[in-house]
Every structure is written in C-alpha cells, then in structure tokens.
N, C-alpha and C positions, 0 to 999 in steps of 0.2 A: 638966514637958513641955508645950510650947505646944499650943494648939488645932490649929494646922496640922500639927504633928508627930503628934498623936494621930489626926487625920483620915487622914493618909497611912498611918500604921501600921495603922489599922483597915481601910483599903481593901486594903492589901497582905495582911493576914490573911484578909480575905474572898476575895480572888483566890486565895490559896494554898489555902484551904478548898474553894473551888469546883473548883480543879484536882484536888485529892485526891479529891473526891466524884465528878467526872466520870471520873477514872482508875479509881476503884473500880467504877463502874457499867460501864465498858467491860470491865474485867477480869471482872466477874461475868457479863456477858452473853456474853463471848467464850469463856469457858472452861467445861468441864464439871466444875469443882471437883475435879480429880484428887487422889488421895492415894496416897502410897507404899504398896506392899504390905508386909505384915508380914514381918520377916526370919525368924522362927521360929514354927512352929505345932505344937502337940501334937495328935495325932489317934489315937484308939483304933482298934485293928484292924490298924494297919500292921505289917508283918513286918520292915521295915527303912526307913531314911530314903529319902525321895523329894524331889527338888529340882525346882522350877519356875523356869525362866529367863524373865523378862519382857523380850521384845525390842521393837523399835520397831513402832508401829502394831499393837499387840496380838499380835505374833508370840509364840508360846508354845513353849518347849522343855521337855519333861518327861523327867527321868532317874529311873528306878525299878528296883528289884530284882526285881519280879514284875508280872504283868499286873494283879493286884488292887490293888497299891500305885499303879500307873499310873492306874487308874480313879479312885482316891481323889484323886490330884493333878489329874486331868482335871475332876472335879466341883468342886474348889476353884477352878480356873482359870475354868471356865464361870461360876460364881456371882460371881466377882469382876469379870470382864470384861463379862458379859452377864446379870447376875443378874435385872434387871428383865424382860428378854425371857422368861427361863425361868419366872419367877413368873407373868407374864401368861398365857403359853401353858398352864401347869399349871392356872390358875384356870378358863380356858375349858374345858380337857379334863375337869376334874372337874365341870363344870356348876354352878359356884359364882360366876359373875360377878355375879349379883344381890347377893351379899353385899357387894360393893364399890360397885356403882352403882345398885342398886335395880331396880324393875320395868321401866324402859325397855329393859334388855338381857335381859329374861326370854326372848324368842324364841331367843336364842343358847344359853342354858342348856337350853331345851326341846329344841333340836336335838342338843346334846351328850348329853342323856339318851336321846333317841330313838335315837341311834346306839350307845348303850351303851358309850361310850368308857371311862368309869371302871370300870364293871362288868366289861367285857371285859379291861381291863388287870389288874384285881385277880385275875380268874380265871386269866389267862395266867401271872401270877407264881407262883401256887400249883402250876402244872404244870411249872415250870422245875426243872432238876436243881440240886443244891446249889451247884455251881460258878458258874452264872450268877446264882443268887440272891445269892451272896457278892459277885460283881462289882457288882451293883446296890446292895447295902448299902454297900460301900466308896465307891461313887460318890456316894450321897446323904450319907454321912458327910462327905465332902469339901465338898459343896455347903453343908450346914448349918453347917459350921465357917466357911466364907467369908461366909455370910449374916449371921453374928453379929458380923463385924468392923465397926468404926466406919464405914468407907467404904461398906459395903453398907447399914447401918442408916440412914445419912443420904444415901443415893442420892436424886437429885432427884425421880424419879417416886414412890418410896415415901414421901418426906417430904411431897410435895404432896398425895398421896392418903391419907396417914396409914395406910399398909398396914403392919401389924405383922408380926412374925416368925411364920411358919407352917412348922414343920419338915417337911421332905420325908420321905415314907415310901418304902421300897424299890421299891414298885410304881408310884410316881408317874412315873418316867421312861418306863414302858411306856404310861401314859396319854398323855403328850406324843407318844410315837411313834405311837400310834393316831390322834391328832389330825392329825399331819403326814401320815399315810397317807391320811386322808380328804381333806385339803386338796389332796393330790396327784392326786385323781380329777378328771376333767373336770366342770365344772358341768353338772348334768343339767337338761335343758329338757323342755318338753312334747313335743317331737319325739322324745325318747328313749323315750316310752311306746309299747310295741308295741300295735298295733290288735288287740283281742281277736277271736277267732273267734266266729261266731254262736252264741248260746246254744242255739238249736234248729235242726234241719236246715231250710234255706230251701227254699221251693217251687222247682221247676225253672224256670229263667229262661234266656233266651238269653244267649249269651256276650257279645254286644255290649252288651246291657242291663246286664250285670254290670260291664263296663268303664265304662259311662257313669254308673253309680250305685254307686260303691264304698261299703263300710260307713263310717259316720261315725267320725271320730276320737273317742276317748274323752275325756271331760272330767270326771274324778273330782274332786269338790269338795275333798277333803282334800289334793290335790296342790298347790294354790295356797298353802296355808298352809305346807306343807313347803318349797316353793320359796322363799318369802319369808324363812322362818327361816334357810335355808341361805345365801341370798344375803347376809343381814345378818351371819352368822357370818364369811364370807370377807371382806366389805368392812370389817368392824370391825378385823380383824387386818391387812388389807392384803396378805394372802397368796393368790396365785392364779398360774395359768400354770406351776405346778411341773411339770406333765406335758408341757411343751413343750421339754424339754432336748434338746441336740444333742451328739453325740460324734463326733469325727473321728479316725481312726487312720491313721497313715502310716508305711510302712516306709522307713527310711533306712539309710545306711551305718553309723550308730551304733545301730541297732536300731529298735524300734517307738516312735514318738512319738505322743502322744495330746493332743488338745485336747478339753476338756469344758466345756460351758456349761450352767449350771443357773439359769434365771430363777426368781424367786420373788415377783413382783408389784410393789406400790408401797410397801412398808413401808420407812420410814427406818431401822428397826432391822435391822442385818445378820442374815441367817439362819445364816450359817456362821462357824465359828471354826477357823482352820487351826492344827494342832498337830503338832509333831515329837516322836515317841516314841523314846526309847532305853531299851529294857527288857532288863535283865541283859546277856547277851552277844550278843543277837540284833542283826541289822542294824537301823539306825535307819529309821523309817517316818514320812513326812510324810503327814498325812491331814486331810481335811475333816470336821469334826464339827458337830453341831447341839446347842446348849446345852439341857440338860434332858432329853436323850434319849441312847440308845446308838447312834444312827444314824451311820454312817461311809460316806457315799456315794462318796467318791473318795480315792485314796491312792497312794503310790509308795514303793517300797524298791528296793534294787539287784537284788532277785530277782523281784519281781512288782509289777504295777500294776493298779488297777481303777478303773472309772468306771461308776457305777450312776445312772440317771436316776430321779428321784423321781416315779414314775408309778403310779397305782392304777387298778383297774378297778371300775366300779360299773354296775349295770344294773337296769332295772325288769322285772318279770315278773308275768304274771297268774296268780293261784293259784286253782285249782278247789277248791271246797268239797266235803266229803264229807257230803252231806245226810242220809246214813243214820245219822250219829252225833250225839250231843247237842253235841259240840264239832266243828263243821264244819271249822275250821282248826286242826289239831293244833299246840299250842304252849303258851306260858304268858305271863302278864303279868310285867312288870318295873316295879316302882313306885319312883319317886324323889321324895324330899321336897325341894321347892324352898325358896328363902330365905323367912324369915318375912316376912309382910306382903304376899306375892304373892296376887293374885286367884285364881291357879291353883296352889295350893301343892303339889298332888300330881300328878305327871305319870306316865302309864302307857304302856308300850310293849308291844305284843304281838309276841313273837318266836316264829317257827315252829320246829319241831323240827330243821330243817336249817340253822338260823341266819339265814334271811331275816327281814327286819323288815316286818311288815304295817303299811302306812300307814293311819292312821285315816280313816274316812269315805270310803273309796274303793271300796266295794262297788258293783256295778252290777246292774241288773235288779231286778225286784220281789222275787224270792226270794233276793237277795243271795248268789248261789252263786259269785260270782267277786270277788276283791279284788286290789288292786295291792300288790306286795311289792317291797322293795328288797334287792338282794344286793350287798354291797361287800366281803365277806370270807366265808370258809368257817366258821371256828370262832374261839374265843377264843384267838388265837395272838399271838406276837410274833416278830419277825425278828432278835432279838438273836443267835441262833446264826449266822445268815447274815452279819451285820455282823462278828461275832467271827472267822468263818472268813476273811473278806476281809482283816481286819487281820493275821491270823496266816499268811496265804498257804496256807490249807488247800485242801480239795477245792472243786469248783464248788458254790456255795451254792444253796439252794432257799428261795424267798421265799413268804410267805403273805399278809402285810398289803400288801406292795408287789408290783408285777408283776416287779420286778427287772430291767427292761430295762437292758442295758449290756454291758460286756466286761471280761475279765480277761486279762492278758498275763503270761507267764512266759518270760523270755528272748525268743526270736523266735517263740514260739507265742502266738497270739491266739485266745481262746475267747469266743464270743457267749453271753451268759447271759440268763435271763428268758424271758418269753413272746414272742408274735409281735410283731415290730417290723420297721421298714423298714431294710434294709442296702443302700445304694445304692453301687455300685462306681464310683468316679471313674476310676481306672485300676488297673493290676495291683497297685499299692502303696498306694492310698488308698481308704478307705471312709468313708461317713457313716452313722451309726447314730442311730435315733430313731423316735418315733411321730408327729411333727408332719407336717402336710400339706405343709409347706414343704421337707422334706428333698430331694425330687427337684430342686427349683430351686436349692437351695444346692449340690447336687452338680454341676448344670449350670454354675453360675458358677465353681466351683472347677476344673472341667474346662477351661473357657475360659481361666482364668488360667494353667493349667499348659501350655497350648499356646503361650503367649508365651515369648520367650527369657528365661532367668534362672530362678532357683529361687523357688518360692513359700514364703514364710515365714508359717506359720500364725498365729503370734502377732501379726503385722502385718495380715494379711488379715482376721482375725476382729475386729480392732479398728477398721480404717479403711475396708474395702471396702464401699461402699454401692450398688453396681450391682445391680439386681434382674433376674435372669434370668426371673422370673415376669412382671414388667411388660413385658419385651421380647417375651414370647409373647402375653400377654393383650391388651395395649393396641391393637395394629394392627387386629385384627378388630373390636374395639369401636369404634374410630375409623371404620372403613369403614362399619359399620352406621349410625352417627350421621350421617355426612356425606352418606349417601344421602338423608336427609330435607331437606338443604339449609337448616338453621335460619338465620334472618336476624337474630334479636335480638342486640344488641351484646355483651352479656356472654358469650353462647354462642360467638360468633365469636372473641372475645378468648381464651377458654379453649381453643378448638380450635387456635388459633395456638400457644399454649404447648405443647399436647400434641403437635403435629406436630414440634416442634423439640426435644423432650425427649431427653436422653441416657440415660434410665432409671436415673438416680442419685438416691437419697434423701439428698441432702446438704442442709445447712442453708439454702442460698439458693434451693433449687428451688421454683418455684411449681407446675409441673406435678405434682410429687410430691404436693403437698397435694390437688390435684384428683383424681388417680388414686386415692389412698387413700380419700378420701371417696366417690368414685364407686363403687369396688368394694365399699365397706361397704354401700351401698344396694342394689347388685346382689345381694349375698349374702342379702338379705332374701327373695328369691324362691327357693322350694324348688328344689333341683336345679340351682342356678346358682352353685356355688362357683367363685371366680375360678380360671381355668386349667383347670378340668375341663369346663365347659360354658359356652356363651354364651347369654344370654337372647335372646328375639325382639328384632328391631331396635326395635320400638316401646317395649319395656321398657328397652332400653339408653338410648334418648333420654330416657325418663321418669326413669330413675335419675340420669342426668347432670344434668337440670334440677333435680331435688331436691337433689343434692349442691351445685350452684352456688348455689341459693337459700339453702341452709344456711350456706355459706361467706360469702355476701354479708351475711347477717344477723349473723354473728358477727364478721367482719373488715372489713366495708365493701365498697363497689363498686369500689375501686381494687385491681386484681389484683396490683399490685406489693407489696401488704401481705400477700399470701397465702403468704409464705415458709414453708417447711417447719419452720423453727425456731420459728415462732409456732403454726402449725396443728397440728404434731405435738408440741407442748409437753406435758409430763406433770409430775406432782408426786410426790415422795416424802413420805409422810405418816406421822406418828407415831401408832401405835395409841392409842386412848383419846381423845387430844386432837383427833384428826381427826373424831371422832363428835360434833360440836356439837349435832346434832339429837337425840341420845340422852341426853346428859348434862345434867342440870338445873343442876349447879354446876361451872363451870370457871373457875378463877382466872385473872385477867388475866396474872399473871406466867407461868403455865403456858402460856397461849396464845402469848405472845411467845417463850418459851424453846423451845417445841416447834412453832413455826410450820412449815407445809409448805415443802419445798425444791423450787423449780421447776427442771426439766431441759429444755433446748432440744431441739427435735425433731431427730433425727439417726438415720440408718439406718432399718431396717424389718424386720419378721419375715421377709421374703423375701430379705434380704441377709445376707451373712456377718457383718456388724457387728451384726445384730439391732437391738434397742432399740425405737424408736417405732412407732406405727401403730395403727389402730382395727380392723383386720381380725381375724376369728375370733370365737369365742364369748366370749372373755375380754378384758378391757381390756388396754391396753398394759402391758408389764412392764419399766419402766426399771431395776428392781433386779435384779441378777444376780450370780452368782459364776462365775468362770472359772478354769481351771487348765490349764497346759501341763506335761506331765511326760514324762521320758525314761526309757530303760531303765536308766540308771545310778542311778536313784532320786531325781534332782533334780526339784523341783516348783516352778513359778512360778505364783502365784495373783494374781487381780485381782478385787476385789470392790467394788461400789458401797457407799460408806460416807460419809455426810454428817455424822456426829456430830463436834462441835467438840472439839479437844484443845489447840490452841495459841492464842496471842494473835490476836484478831480473825478467827480461822478461821471462826467462825460466819457472818461477813459475806462471806467469800470462798468460801463453799461452792458458789455458783452456777458459779464458774469452775474449780473443782477437778476434776481427773480422778480416776477411781477409783484407789485405792492399788495399788501394785505391790509384791509381796513375793516374794523368792526363798528357798525353804527348801532349803539345801544342807548345813547342818551346824549345830552349836551357835551360837545367835545371839550377836552381840556385845552381850550384855545389860548393862544398868547396874544392874539390880535382881534379886534372887534371893530366893525363899521356900523354906525348908527345912522339910519336913513330917517330924516325928519321932514314933515310937511313944509313946503316952501311958504313963506309969508306973502308971496305975490298973489 
C-alpha cells in the first residue's frame, strides 16, 4: 500500500471515527437513556395478575383485579417513571438530606424535623385500619420492585450522586404526603405574626394617642431562623405556589365540564403522573397522582369527577404560659438525630399538647410568659381515606392535612368541598373556585368573553387568553395619579406613552406588560396596597414607578424596545439538587450540562386565564403547572409542563416545545406492557 493510499485511508478512518464520536455525544446528550420496561415481574402479596400499559409520553393504564393490586401496580409505575423524584422527596421528608449532601443542607433537615414530618407520618400509619395499611404495603412493594430494576439502578441522578437502594417502608408515602401538605401552605412571613396583646394592663390613655402610637410589631429572634430554613426547603425543591390552584366548572348540554389548573413552582421534574385505572368490573377512572404518595387530587369516571386544590392552612399564634406550673408550656420534646458530622447533630422540637409547635427562642418579655407557636395541622393524621373516597366515588371526603378546597360532581350534581374558598359566579352555568386573590379578575375576564358572540372553549381560553381584567381596572387610576405630577424625564415619558396605549394583554411582545408587572410588584411592598384592592397615595405611586423603571433600565438597558415581556417575564425550570450550586460543594460538570435550567419565555400572567409568568404575589412565578379538562362522560385531557428529553435532540428543542397534551379516553395504544404476577414464594 502506497504512502498516499495509507494517508487517505488514515484520514478517512479519522473522519469516520470523529463522526461516530460526535454522533454518540449528540445521542448521549439528547436522550435520557431510556430502557424498555420489563415484560414480567413477580411480586409478593398480589391476589391476581395486574397489567401496566405504557403509553406515549408516560401515559399509564393499569388493569387490576382489586384496589390493592392496583396500588401495587401504581407503585411500580411511579418508581419506574419518576423514581428519582419520589426518592428525593422522601429523603427531604425524612429529614435525611444531609446523608447525601452534607452540612450545607442541614437547615432543610432541621425544618423537616421541626415540622415532625417523619414522626407524624409514622404515628399516622399506626392509627390506620388494616385495609389502608395493606394498600400502603402493596404500594411500596411495587415501588421497591421497580427501584431494583436495572433502569432504576442506573438512572442518571442516582448514578451521578451514587445513591444506593434504600427500601421504602409502608409509612414513607405518608411522610411524602405530609411534606406535600406543608409545601401547599402559603409561605409565612413576618406579617403573618399576630401582634400580641399587652402583657400588663396599660395605663388609661386617650383614644387618639392609642391610634398614633400602636403597639410595636413583635420581632421574635427565633423566627428569622425558621423563615430562612423554610425558604431554603422550598427553593431547593423548586415547589411553591401549590395553593394558587384554579378550578372552573361549567354546565353544558353534555353535563358538567371542569377545568382544573394546579401550579407547582419552578421544578423541571413534573409533580403529577396521570394514570387510568381499570379495577375489576368497576368503571375506568382517569386520575392525577403524585409519585411517592397516596394523593389523588383530580380524576374523572363516567359516574363522578373531582378536582381538589393542593392548599393547606398554617398560622402563628401566641401561647400564654401557665407560670403556676413547673412546665409553663404543656407539651414534650421530640428529639431527632441528624446526620453524622453535623455541628448540631441533635435537633429538638417542643410540641404542645394540642399539636402546635413552639418555635425556639421566640419568648417575649423578661418573664418569658408568652411564646410563638405554629399551627399547620391538628393531629398526626393522613388524608389517605379522603383520597380513597374520591377515587371510589364515595361520600364527601373530610380532609385534615389539606384544606380540601375543590369540588365533586356526580351526574349533574356539583358539590363544593373543603373549607372556606372563593366561589365566584360568572353566570348561571359557570363558576370559578379557588383561594387565589386573582379569582374575581379571572371571573370578570371569562364573563367578558362570554358576552361576545360564539361559544367560549375553556381549553383554548385557559391556554391562550392573556388579557388581564385586573390591569384594566388597576392601571387607569395609577396612571392618573402619576400624570398629575407631570414628570419630565425622558424614560418616564416614554414609559407613560407605552402604558397609555396598552391593550392590557400580557403577550410576548408587550412592553407595557413588563412595566406594569414590575410597577405593581413595588406597589405591593407598601402594606395595605395590594393591586386592585387599594391604591397608594399619588406620591408613592410615582415613587414606585420610578423604582420599577430604574430596575428595568439596569437589567435590560435604556432602550425600552428591549423590555419585551418575553424577556422581562422570563422564568426558569430548574432541576432540584443541581440548581443549588451555592449549597453543593461537589457538582460534576456532566451533571451541570445534563440538568441545566430550561428557560421559558414570558407569556401570560397570574391575572390572566392563561396564567404563567409574573412577579406579583408573595411567591415567585410558577411556570410549571398541571392542567386537566374533564367531562361528565369520564374523559380527561391533561396538559403538563414537562421539559425532560426523550427523543433525539429533544433536549435542545425544549425551549420551543409546548407542554404535552394527553387525552385519557380508554386503554392506550401502548407498545409495551408489564405484567405483575403473584410470587410463588
């Protein structure tokens, strides 16, 4: 072979090798390394065979002969499709995150122990009747079987973090349920602390003097530590705004139709798994499930439908000490051993006899006769009986961990369930349910749409309508106040021109939308001036607008044409663990690339039917959400934000991809099936 031939051959081989290498890298980066599910699995405890049909985009259909067998199949499906999510949430719920990541995440474990999530779940399990305990045992048996499969053991997250198998115990799902219940409460701020009454009777003073000199707001030193620990817990998981759900019920010629939106924060890991159950001879039921828990917040069958918003109630209370006793605050300590190597290896929580949690270092006055307590549940309970009742179409459920806000329909009968919530009537056939402050404005917009000719299709309006009835009410008065001052600076005059000509739509190209959202965000910092409920003094309106414009100019430049809502309202979906760069001392480069945040363009607003972007409110924007449209015939169409890659180059096209659409109407046209069989042992 001549030198020329050898050279050409070597170059060709090199080019071919480079192509193969580049192709492999593209494949590796673009896929989630999927593996086919096992065809047959033996599982102890099953009474008969159960079959799991794996449909497109993780659609799951379960066929089982009993409810217990269906729960075993559900556990297997959860662990296979979202095993890492369930493992991470369980680790946080048990207060054992430091075992994986060391002392930087100790505040998260401290908060989990302070809330007695694990202790309460273990106690709740012991109080359950045998039937519910058996359901949970079957569920974790299914999970443990799936977590031992090769696909689960070599899952990217577990491999990169070297997380070994840790079998689930039957009470673990209740711990994840309690964690979800806590995350469903509104973030508590210092404004939520009630002002204590005076310790001693005050001297007689004039009424006007009392109004001019109110009692100072309390500043318990222990609260700051509690607040920072809880903020870190929520931001680490990227789960918030769960209590901002919206439900719309509409009577039509075909029966009652329901739209249900459940936001869940900025997590790139989907919170829900939609499953269709076919249990024995009962009607099939399509339901939303949360991996690792018995929670079933929404579902539909031909006979009944339900939609429950994940909202909880938490409050602070001042506890009076009984100074006549040696133990002035009746209760007892709960001690939790933290991970080895921690500077504070033993954490103690003081729990009062009625279940309230006494926050440390919050006593006031020299005699320490008053302390701050947190109430977020009554007892060591679980809502598994309420979720099971919804699944089975039983009586109206009663909730304890969750507030249970929502509705249940049976035929043409609609029942509102749960505690106090807003139910705003749009017309005689349409109502909006929820606890969000935006509910009245969403109802106003829907009412305006229905006044136009033609039918309003909820599935389209809730996806595309970005007109804000709130902005239409709030902005004119704010503009009037500001223009009375006749500001002359250039950027202010340019901003006012955009605001005067705005159509009140939070679409991607809008510049006024960016200004209004940032302006209202700063107005809300003044107590008693929530947008739409009260307007601040004109001077404060102008001051807030100047602050908002200065902030926008610093971030996006002085050219207002660059202040498009798609840029200003941009948000990120972030993967838990890898998004916490400031906490983790060791994060592999490969993991950072594979689990990089996914940017989402600004579109919509919490005050619009489309929801999505925006800075307003106590909580950050929640671009991640799950939605469902279901009818009285039992069909359910779901839409969930899911950016995880499954197909070639999908990782790089995630920015342009819309949330998946799935219709659950019957057995999926599956290509793969797993059969669970009773074990011979």
